[in-house]
C-alpha positions in Angstrom: -12.1 4.6 -16.3 -13.3 7.4 -18.5 -13.9 5.1 -21.5 -15.7 2.6 -19.2 -18.0 5.3 -18.0 -18.6 6.5 -21.6 -19.6 3.0 -22.5 -21.9 2.7 -19.6 -23.6 5.9 -20.5 -23.9 5.0 -24.2 -25.5 1.7 -23.3 -27.8 3.3 -20.8 -26.5 1.0 -18.0 -27.6 2.2 -14.5 -25.2 0.1 -12.4 -21.5 0.5 -13.1 -19.8 -2.3 -14.9 -16.7 -3.9 -13.3 -13.3 -3.2 -14.9 -11.3 -6.2 -16.0 -7.5 -5.6 -15.9 -5.3 -8.1 -17.8 -1.6 -8.3 -17.0 0.2 -9.4 -20.1 3.4 -10.0 -18.3 1.9 -12.4 -15.7 -1.1 -13.6 -17.7 -3.3 -12.7 -14.7 -6.7 -11.0 -14.7 -8.2 -8.9 -12.0 -11.7 -7.6 -11.7 -12.1 -4.2 -10.0 -15.3 -2.4 -9.0 -15.8 1.4 -9.0 -15.7 1.7 -5.2 -12.2 0.1 -5.3 -11.1 2.5 -8.1 -12.5 5.8 -6.8 -9.6 7.5 -5.1 -7.5 10.6 -5.7 -4.4 8.5 -6.2 -5.9 6.4 -8.9 -7.4 9.5 -10.6 -3.9 11.0 -10.8 -2.6 7.7 -12.3 -5.4 7.7 -14.9 -4.6 11.2 -15.9 -0.9 10.4 -16.3 -1.7 7.3 -18.4 -4.0 9.4 -20.6 -1.2 11.9 -21.2 1.3 9.1 -21.9 -1.1 7.6 -24.4 -1.6 10.9 -26.2 2.1 11.7 -26.3 2.9 8.3 -27.8 -0.1 8.2 -30.1 -1.6 5.1 -28.5 -5.2 4.4 -29.0 -7.3 4.4 -25.8 
C-alpha cells in the first residue's frame, strides 16, 4: 500500500488507484480498492510484510 500511495503522489493522481493482487499459486487476480484495504488488521499485515522483506533483502 505504501508503494501504491507513493506512485499515486508522484503521478499527481487525485483518486486512489485500485490494487491488483496476483496469486501465483492459484493463478488468480483480485482487484482491491482503498476502502476495502483500510483497516487496522491489514495495516499490521503490511508492516509485518515490510519487515519480512527487509530482513530477507527482498525488493519492494
